[in-house]
C-alpha positions as CSV (number, residue, x, y, z in Angstrom):
1,M,-50.0,-15.6,3.2
2,P,-52.8,-14.6,0.0
3,P,-52.4,-16.2,-3.6
4,L,-50.9,-13.9,-6.1
5,V,-52.6,-13.3,-9.2
6,L,-50.7,-12.0,-12.6
7,A,-53.6,-10.2,-14.6
8,S,-51.8,-10.3,-17.9
9,A,-52.0,-12.4,-21.1
10,S,-47.8,-11.7,-21.5
11,P,-46.0,-15.1,-21.5
12,R,-42.9,-12.7,-20.4
13,R,-44.0,-11.1,-17.8
14,A,-44.7,-14.7,-16.3
15,E,-41.3,-15.7,-17.2
16,L,-40.1,-13.1,-15.5
17,L,-41.8,-13.9,-12.2
18,R,-41.2,-17.5,-12.3
19,Q,-37.5,-15.8,-12.8
20,V,-37.7,-14.4,-9.2
21,G,-39.0,-17.3,-7.3
22,L,-43.0,-16.3,-7.2
23,T,-45.8,-18.9,-7.3
24,F,-48.7,-17.1,-9.1
25,E,-51.7,-17.9,-11.1
26,V,-52.7,-15.9,-14.4
27,W,-56.2,-14.4,-14.7
28,L,-57.0,-12.7,-18.3
29,P,-59.2,-10.0,-17.7
30,A,-62.1,-10.5,-20.7
31,G,-61.8,-8.1,-23.9
32,E,-58.1,-6.9,-22.4
33,D,-57.4,-3.7,-23.8
34,E,-54.1,-3.2,-25.3
35,T,-52.0,-0.7,-27.7
36,R,-52.5,-2.0,-31.6
37,G,-50.6,0.1,-34.3
38,V,-49.2,3.2,-34.7
39,V,-50.9,6.4,-32.5
40,P,-49.7,9.7,-34.1
41,A,-51.6,11.7,-31.3
42,S,-52.9,11.4,-27.7
43,P,-56.8,11.6,-27.5
44,G,-57.7,14.8,-26.5
45,A,-54.1,16.2,-26.5
46,S,-53.6,20.0,-27.9
47,G,-50.6,19.4,-29.5
48,P,-49.6,17.3,-32.0
49,G,-47.7,13.6,-30.3
50,W,-47.3,11.9,-27.1
51,T,-45.6,13.9,-24.5
52,L,-44.4,11.1,-21.6
53,D,-46.3,12.6,-19.3
54,A,-49.7,11.0,-21.7
55,V,-47.8,8.2,-22.1
56,R,-47.1,7.3,-18.4
57,A,-51.1,8.1,-17.8
58,R,-52.1,6.0,-20.4
59,A,-50.5,2.8,-19.4
60,R,-51.3,3.2,-15.9
61,G,-54.6,3.6,-16.7
62,A,-54.4,0.9,-18.4
63,A,-52.7,-1.1,-15.9
64,Q,-55.3,0.7,-13.3
65,D,-58.0,-1.3,-15.4
66,K,-57.0,-4.8,-15.7
67,A,-56.2,-5.0,-12.2
68,R,-59.6,-3.8,-10.8
69,R,-61.1,-6.1,-12.9
70,A,-58.9,-9.0,-11.4
71,A,-59.2,-7.5,-7.8
72,D,-63.3,-7.8,-8.4
73,A,-62.8,-12.0,-9.7
74,K,-60.2,-12.6,-7.3
75,P,-60.8,-10.4,-3.9
76,D,-58.3,-12.4,-1.8
77,A,-55.8,-12.1,-4.0
78,V,-52.8,-9.8,-4.5
79,V,-53.0,-8.8,-8.1
80,I,-50.3,-7.4,-10.3
81,A,-50.8,-5.8,-13.5
82,A,-49.2,-4.4,-15.8
83,D,-49.0,-2.1,-19.6
84,T,-46.4,-1.3,-21.8
85,M,-46.1,1.6,-24.0
86,V,-43.4,2.5,-26.6
87,V,-43.2,5.9,-28.4
88,V,-40.7,7.5,-30.6
89,D,-41.2,11.5,-31.8
90,G,-43.9,11.8,-30.0
91,V,-45.8,8.2,-31.8
92,V,-46.8,5.6,-29.7
93,L,-45.9,2.2,-31.1
94,G,-48.3,-0.6,-30.5
95,K,-48.6,-4.1,-31.4
96,P,-48.2,-4.3,-35.2
97,A,-51.4,-5.9,-36.8
98,T,-49.1,-6.8,-39.9
99,P,-45.6,-7.8,-40.9
100,R,-45.7,-4.5,-43.1
101,E,-46.5,-2.2,-39.9
102,A,-43.8,-3.9,-37.7
103,E,-41.4,-3.5,-40.5
104,E,-42.8,0.3,-40.6
105,M,-42.4,0.4,-36.8
106,L,-39.0,-0.8,-36.5
107,H,-38.0,1.6,-39.9
108,R,-39.2,4.5,-37.3
109,L,-36.9,3.1,-34.5
110,S,-33.7,2.5,-36.7
111,G,-31.1,4.9,-35.3
112,R,-33.2,6.6,-32.8
113,T,-33.5,6.4,-28.8
114,H,-37.4,5.4,-28.2
115,H,-38.8,5.7,-24.8
116,V,-40.7,2.3,-23.3
117,T,-42.8,2.9,-20.2
118,T,-44.5,-0.1,-18.2
119,A,-46.5,1.0,-15.6
120,V,-47.3,-1.2,-12.7
121,V,-50.4,-2.3,-10.6
122,V,-50.8,-3.9,-7.2
123,A,-53.9,-4.0,-5.7
124,H,-55.6,-6.6,-3.0
125,G,-59.7,-5.9,-3.7
126,R,-60.1,-7.3,-0.1
127,R,-58.4,-4.7,1.3
128,A,-59.1,-2.4,-0.9
129,V,-55.3,-1.1,-1.5
130,T,-54.5,-0.1,-4.9
131,L,-50.6,1.2,-5.4
132,A,-49.3,2.1,-8.8
133,E,-46.1,3.4,-10.2
134,D,-44.4,2.9,-13.9
135,A,-41.0,2.8,-15.1
136,T,-39.7,4.5,-18.3
137,T,-36.1,3.7,-20.0
138,A,-34.6,5.2,-22.6
139,V,-33.4,2.5,-25.2
140,R,-31.2,3.5,-28.4
141,F,-31.1,1.4,-32.1
142,R,-28.4,1.3,-34.0
143,P,-29.5,2.0,-37.6
144,L,-30.8,-1.0,-38.9
145,R,-30.3,-1.7,-42.6
146,T,-33.6,-2.8,-44.5
147,E,-32.9,-6.4,-45.2
148,E,-32.1,-6.9,-41.6
149,I,-35.6,-6.0,-40.7
150,L,-37.0,-8.1,-43.2
151,R,-35.4,-11.2,-41.8
152,Y,-36.5,-10.5,-37.9
153,V,-40.0,-9.7,-38.6
154,A,-40.0,-13.0,-40.8
155,T,-39.0,-14.3,-37.9
156,G,-42.4,-13.7,-36.4
157,E,-41.0,-12.2,-32.9
158,P,-42.3,-8.6,-33.3
159,M,-45.8,-9.4,-33.9
160,D,-47.0,-9.9,-30.3
161,K,-44.8,-7.0,-28.9
162,A,-45.6,-3.4,-28.5
163,G,-43.1,-1.5,-30.8
164,A,-42.3,-4.7,-32.7
165,Y,-39.7,-5.6,-31.0
166,G,-38.7,-8.4,-28.1
167,I,-35.0,-6.7,-26.4
168,Q,-35.0,-10.3,-24.7
169,G,-34.8,-11.8,-28.1
170,R,-32.8,-11.7,-31.5
171,A,-33.8,-7.6,-31.2
172,A,-31.4,-7.6,-28.5
173,L,-28.9,-7.4,-31.2
174,F,-30.3,-3.4,-32.3
175,V,-29.6,-2.4,-28.7
176,E,-26.6,0.2,-28.9
177,R,-27.4,1.3,-25.1
178,L,-30.1,1.7,-22.3
179,E,-30.8,4.0,-19.7
180,G,-33.4,2.8,-17.0
181,D,-35.2,-0.5,-16.6
182,Y,-34.3,-3.3,-18.3
183,F,-37.2,-5.2,-16.7
184,G,-39.0,-2.4,-18.1
185,V,-38.8,-3.2,-21.5
186,V,-39.5,-6.9,-20.8
187,G,-42.4,-6.0,-19.9
188,L,-42.2,-6.0,-16.2
189,P,-40.0,-3.5,-14.0
190,L,-38.8,-6.1,-11.2
191,A,-36.9,-3.8,-8.7
192,L,-39.8,-2.2,-8.8
193,L,-43.0,-4.7,-8.1
194,G,-40.7,-5.9,-5.2
195,R,-41.2,-2.7,-3.6
196,M,-44.7,-2.8,-3.9
197,L,-45.5,-6.7,-3.1
198,V,-43.5,-5.7,0.1
199,A,-45.6,-2.4,0.8
200,V,-48.7,-4.4,0.7
201,G,-47.4,-6.9,2.8
202,M,-46.1,-9.7,0.6
203,P,-42.6,-10.3,0.9
204,V,-40.9,-11.6,-2.0
205,L,-37.3,-13.3,-0.6
């Protein structure tokens, strides 16, 4: 059985893999790309804002780049890479650079439905195999009071997360409903990943 490598610095993705009993090592690509801040329009877009198709393509491209670099460095391993993007009203919300930016992002999400797309790539360098899939989940936040947002940002939890929140943490209190894959919002859709690992010959159970 080939070794399993997670090409991600995300502690949440690592925790999800441990949760389902997988043994793996973490390999961090140099200069890992991360979407930061508020991105109002996709590069080369003919119209304003990001479409879901553009978000999916961007997330897949970023995950494929991480997987390629990891597979080049670890050619005998099965590599898992992922990229998560949050979009609301055509605006992509990356990781906030400052607490003030986190507050602004949460105000954008308040009382609205947004979409979280996580692209997953599974690759094996030696066998020249690369699979790429993605999952998009609709998440509805209840209306948030300004003082709630300020207290949440003060915890520090939003600062390393796309969209400035962690659904598996205190921000679970903000979510009215969800349509799609919960684990995709956390950062790694497990059912999708399981099917992909089986497809490359790595049983997960």
